[in-house]
N, C-alpha and C positions, 0 to 999 in steps of 0.2 A: 166534567160533571159538577153540578152545583149541589152542595150538601148543607142543610141547615142544622146547626148544633145549638142546643139551648139547655140551660140549667133552670129547673123549675121545681115546684112542689105539687102536691096532689090538687091544689086549687088553681094551678096554672099561673101562679104569681112569679114574675120574672125579675122584679126590681122595684125601685122607688123612683118617684118623680123627683125627689130631692136626692141629688147625687151624693151628698155627704152621708145620708142614711144608707145608701147603697154600699158605699165604701165600708161603713161600719159593719153592715151585714156580712160582706165578703171577708172582712178581717176575722170573723168568728167561725168561718168554715172549718170543719174538722180536717185533719191530715188526709183521711181516706177520701173525703169529698174533693179536696184539692188534687190529689193524685188521680182520681177518676176524671176530673175536668181536664187535667193535662193530657191524659190519654185520649179522650174523645175529641179534643181540639187539634189532634195531629192531622196534618195535611200539607199540601204543596203551597197553597195560597190562601189568604184570608181577606175578608172584607167586613168592616164594622162601620157603625155610624160615628159621627164626631163625638157624641156624648159618651159612647162606649169606649172610645180610644184610651182614655186614662186607665181603664180597668184592664186593658189588654197590652199595655206597653211592654211588659216582660216577654210577651209572645212574639213580638216583631222579629227578632233575629232568627226565629225558628222557621220562618216562611221564605219561600223564594220571592214572592211579591205580597205586600201587605197594603191593602187599599182602605181608604176612609171616604165614605160618602158624606158629602156636605154640599149645601147650596152655594157656598162661597169658597171654592177650592183655592182661589188666589189669596184669600185671607190667611190660610193656614199653611200654604205650600212651603214656607221657609222654616216652619217649626220643627220638622223632623225629616231629615234627608232620606231616611230609610222607609218612608211611607209615601204612597202616591195618593194625593187628594183628588177626588173627582166628583162631579155632579152627574155624570153620564153612566147610570147603572146599566143601560142597554149595551154599552161597549163591553162591559164585563159579562153580561149574559151571552152576547155573541161569541166572546172569546172562550168561555168555559162550558156553555150548555152541552155541547156535543164533544167536548175535549176529553182526553184520557187524564189530563191534569184535573185536580180537584180544587174547587173554590169553596172554602169553608165560609159560611155566612154566620158570623159570630154575634150578631145583634147590634142594636137593640130592636125593640118592637117594630119601629118604622122600617128598619132595614130588612127584617124578616118578612114584613108584609110586602115589600117591593119584590123580593126574590121568591116568594112563595109559589107563584105560578110556574117557576122554572126549576124548582128543586126536584131532584130525583131521589134523594135520600134525606132522612131526618135522624138525628141522634138526640135523644132526650135523656139528660142526666136528671133523674127524678129523686129528690130527697124526701125522706119520710118525715123530716121535721117541717113544721109549718113555717113558711117564710114570712117575715115581716115585709110589707110592701104594699104598693097600690097600683102596680102595673100588671095587668093580666094579658097573657098571650095564649089563646087557644084556637086561633084560626086554622092551624095545621090539622086539628082534629076533624075538620069538615072535609078534608081531602080523602080520596080513596087510597088508603095505605095498607100495607101488609107488614105485620110485625115479623121480622126475620130472625131476631136474636134478642135475648134478654139476659143481662148479667147482674147478679146481686153483688152488692158491696156493703160494707159496714155503714149503715145509715141511709141506704137507698138502693136504687137499681138504675141501670142504663138500658134503654130500649132503642133498638135499631129498626128503622122502618124503611121500606122501599115504597115509592109512589107508584101506584098501579096505573 
């Protein structure tokens, strides 16, 4: 199964085009938000984009397989032996779309857009604080989804959706 997991605010802001600003934003997240993020990113396998990789480096050991989408996999293949760099997202779709194993799609925007047509679940970590940033991702709201569960936590809520 392919599951998209994202952290956003009520304006659907997911990050900064300037990665330094994104790191600054993430460093100010509350303990409750970090705990919730750790919980919702649990799964068997994960894929992120090359730009998102530095934000997820601490998660790599938690997954059976950790993939990074990049147009130049050879350029990065030696940088981390625990990560598989690939440009062929369809191989991942074929491997996980109908599998019992879960592929968490952890971002960023371009990666979510690629996997959007294949996702069966979405988990949205929605913070009540307005996020600083200039990247918006709301494409998932146009899909036919059903809210299956919602959990409140200090500073936000987590929403679980199934694609209908």
